C-alpha positions as a Markdown table, in Angstrom:
| # | Residue | x | y | z |
|---|---|---|---|---|
| 1 | Met | 11.0 | 0.2 | -19.9 |
| 2 | Ser | 8.8 | -2.1 | -17.9 |
| 3 | Asn | 8.0 | -5.6 | -19.2 |
| 4 | Pro | 4.2 | -5.7 | -20.4 |
| 5 | Val | 3.7 | -9.0 | -18.6 |
| 6 | Asp | 4.8 | -7.6 | -15.4 |
| 7 | Ile | 2.6 | -4.4 | -15.8 |
| 8 | Val | -0.4 | -6.7 | -16.4 |
| 9 | Lys | 0.4 | -8.9 | -13.4 |
| 10 | Ser | 0.8 | -5.9 | -11.1 |
| 11 | Arg | -2.1 | -3.8 | -12.4 |
| 12 | Pro | -4.8 | -6.2 | -13.8 |
| 13 | Ala | -7.6 | -3.8 | -13.2 |
| 14 | Glu | -6.0 | -0.9 | -15.4 |
| 15 | Thr | -5.2 | -3.3 | -18.2 |
| 16 | Ala | -8.8 | -4.7 | -18.4 |
| 17 | Met | -10.7 | -2.1 | -20.3 |
| 18 | Pro | -9.6 | -3.3 | -23.8 |
| 19 | Ile | -10.6 | -6.8 | -23.1 |
| 20 | Ala | -13.8 | -5.6 | -21.4 |
| 21 | Thr | -14.7 | -3.6 | -24.5 |
| 22 | Val | -14.3 | -6.6 | -26.8 |
| 23 | Ile | -16.2 | -8.9 | -24.4 |
| 24 | Ser | -19.0 | -6.3 | -23.9 |
| 25 | Ala | -19.2 | -5.9 | -27.9 |
| 26 | Leu | -19.6 | -9.8 | -28.2 |
| 27 | Ile | -22.1 | -10.0 | -25.5 |
| 28 | Ala | -24.2 | -7.0 | -26.9 |
| 29 | Lys | -23.9 | -8.6 | -30.5 |
| 30 | Leu | -25.1 | -12.0 | -29.2 |
| 31 | Ala | -27.9 | -10.4 | -27.2 |
| 32 | Gly | -29.0 | -8.2 | -30.3 |
| 33 | Ile | -28.2 | -5.0 | -28.4 |
| 34 | Glu | -27.4 | -2.1 | -30.7 |
| 35 | Asp | -27.6 | 0.8 | -28.2 |
| 36 | Thr | -24.2 | 2.3 | -27.8 |
| 37 | Asp | -24.9 | 3.5 | -24.2 |
| 38 | Thr | -25.8 | 0.0 | -23.2 |
| 39 | Ile | -22.7 | -1.5 | -24.7 |
| 40 | Leu | -20.7 | 1.1 | -22.7 |
| 41 | Tyr | -22.4 | 0.1 | -19.5 |
| 42 | Ile | -21.6 | -3.5 | -20.0 |
| 43 | Ala | -18.0 | -2.7 | -20.8 |
| 44 | Leu | -17.8 | -0.7 | -17.6 |
| 45 | Val | -19.3 | -3.6 | -15.5 |
| 46 | Ile | -16.9 | -6.0 | -17.0 |
| 47 | Ser | -13.9 | -3.8 | -16.6 |
| 48 | Phe | -14.5 | -3.7 | -12.8 |
| 49 | Val | -14.4 | -7.5 | -12.4 |
| 50 | Pro | -10.6 | -7.5 | -12.3 |
| 51 | Ala | -10.5 | -4.5 | -9.8 |
| 52 | Ala | -12.9 | -6.5 | -7.7 |
| 53 | Val | -10.8 | -9.7 | -7.8 |
| 54 | Thr | -7.7 | -7.6 | -7.0 |
| 55 | Trp | -9.4 | -6.0 | -4.0 |
| 56 | Val | -10.7 | -9.3 | -2.6 |
| 57 | Val | -7.0 | -10.9 | -3.1 |
| 58 | Glu | -5.5 | -7.8 | -1.2 |
| 59 | Leu | -8.2 | -8.3 | 1.5 |
| 60 | Val | -7.3 | -11.9 | 2.0 |
| 61 | Lys | -3.6 | -11.1 | 1.9 |
| 62 | Lys | -4.1 | -8.5 | 4.6 |
| 63 | Ser | -6.1 | -10.7 | 6.8 |
| 64 | Glu | -3.7 | -13.5 | 6.5 |
| 65 | Ser | -0.7 | -11.3 | 7.4 |
| 66 | Glu | -2.6 | -9.9 | 10.3 |
| 67 | Gly | -3.3 | -13.5 | 11.5 |
| 68 | Glu | 0.2 | -14.5 | 11.5 |
| 69 | Val | 1.3 | -11.9 | 13.9 |
């Protein structure tokens, strides 16, 4: 069985949804939002942040490796 820490390190985007859900619930609570659809949309946007970071890191790694050739 894989080590959970290794899974999170290798797949940050896939493991972000539970954290995004909690953060979105807190944001919604602080903003006074009670509409469940809006809370879901906040969670979806927040859950894409790690995916975007991973994508940018991969682009930088790829451009660096191509530059070293």
